[in-house]
Structure formats: C-alpha cells, structure tokens
N, C-alpha and C positions, 0 to 999 in steps of 0.2 A: 614291191615291198618298200623300196626306198622312199617312194612317194608317201606311203602311209606313215613312215617314220618321220618324214619332214612335216607333214600335217600335224602329227601328234606333238612334236617339238614346238611348232608354232602355237598350237592351242595352249600348251603348258606355259609358254612364255607370256602369252596374252593373259592367261588366268593369273599368273604371278604378278604381272603388271597391275592388273585390275584390283587384285587383293591388297597390294601395297598402297594403292591410291585410295582405298576405301576408308570410310570414316570421316572424311573431310566435311561433308554436309552435316553429318551427325554431330561432329565436334562443334561446328558453327552453332547448331541448334542448342547444344548444351550451354555454350558461352552466352548466347543470346538470351536464354532463359534466365541466367543469373543477372545479366544486365537489366532485363525487364523487372525481375524481382527487386533489385536494389533501387531502381527508379521508382517502383510503385511504393516501396517501403519509405523512401524519403518523402514522397508525396502524400503518404497516408492513404493510398488507394487500397482499401481493405479487400475489394472484390478481386483485384489483380493479384494481390498477395495471396489471397486464399487459393486462388486458381493455380498458383505456381508452387505452393508449399507441398512437400512430400507428406505422406500420411502420418509419418511418425512425428511430424512437427505441428500438426493440426492444432494440438492443444496449446500452442504458443501463438496462435493467431493474434489475440489481443495485444500481447507484448509486441509482436512484430509490427502491427500496424500503428501502434502509438509511440514507437521509439522516438519519433521526431515531432510529436504533437506539442511539446512545450517549448519548441524553438522557433525562431523566425528565420526566413530566407535560407532554409535548407536546400542544398542542391549538390549535384555531383559534377566534379571537374576532371577532365581528362581520363575518363573511364576507358579501359581496354581490357577485355577478358578473352582468355584462350583456354581451351580444355587441355589437360595434360593427356599426353598420348597414351599412357599405359594405366591410367586410373580414372575413376569417376570423380575428378577434381577439377574445378575451374579456377584458374589463377587470374586475378584481376589487379590492375594498377589503377591509380587515380585516387581521388580524395572526396569524401563527403565533407562539406563545409556547412556549419550551422552556427547561428548566433544564439547564445544563451545570455539574454539581457544584452549587454553591450560587448560581451566577450565572444570572440570568434573561436570555434573549436574545430579542429581538423581531425577527421577519422580516415586513416589510410585504409583502403580497400586491401583485401588479402585473398585467401584461398578459401573456396567453398565446395562443399560436398553436393553432388547431384546424383540423382537415381532416375531410372526410367520406370514410370508407373503408367499403365495403360497406354503404352507406346509413346508417351511424352516425357520429356525431361522435367524434373521438378527440383527446386531448391531444397536442400536438406541440411542447412546449418553451416557454420564455419568449420573448416577443415584444420587438423593439426599439421 
C-alpha cells in the first residue's frame, strides 16, 4: 500500500511540475507572431500581414499594409516581445523608425492583443 501511495505522490508531483512549465512554447509562438506581423507591416508585405491578422481585423488589411507606404527607410530597432502570462497580450519593446521626408519619426512598440484561430496565433490590434 505504501508503494502505491509513493507512486501516486510521484505522479502528482510530475504532473504539477509539467503543468507549471507548460505554455512556454505557446507563449513564444504568440510573441513571434507579433514580431512577424510588425516586421511585415513595416515592410508592406500584404500577404504576410493578411495571414497573421485575426478575423475581426481583416477589414483593416489595407490600412495595416499601407501604414508605412509613404515613408522611406522604415525599420524596427531593438524589438523584443513576450507574451503576458495570464492574458492574450504580447508586450513589445523597441522602436519603429521611419523617415517622413527629411524628418525621422520614432514609434515605440507597445502591447498587442493576440487570439488563437484555427490553432494559430493571430495579431488582433493594439491592447489597452
């Protein structure tokens, strides 16, 4: 009987440990989706932006893909994104830098909503 109790305890501890460690790869996938989305948006890559947009944002595809079409030398510096542990929010640091004529404009990256659709993470707008 003691052996069964010991095995049960070991299984419970392993289950607890595995549950506590879960989500890491999924969190990384959500953060990478936002990074890919932002890179595609800055580059004007409509196909990638469309593939990464959530269904409720599809009507904004044209706006999202043309955001940086009137600027030159748009690029992202020092981007790092991580998914919040308890919400479907990805927090990013870094800056989008673009030249409007001769004037440089910096856009600080912020927090973005993500959702899972058809088993994949999708970008779903800025988060409050």
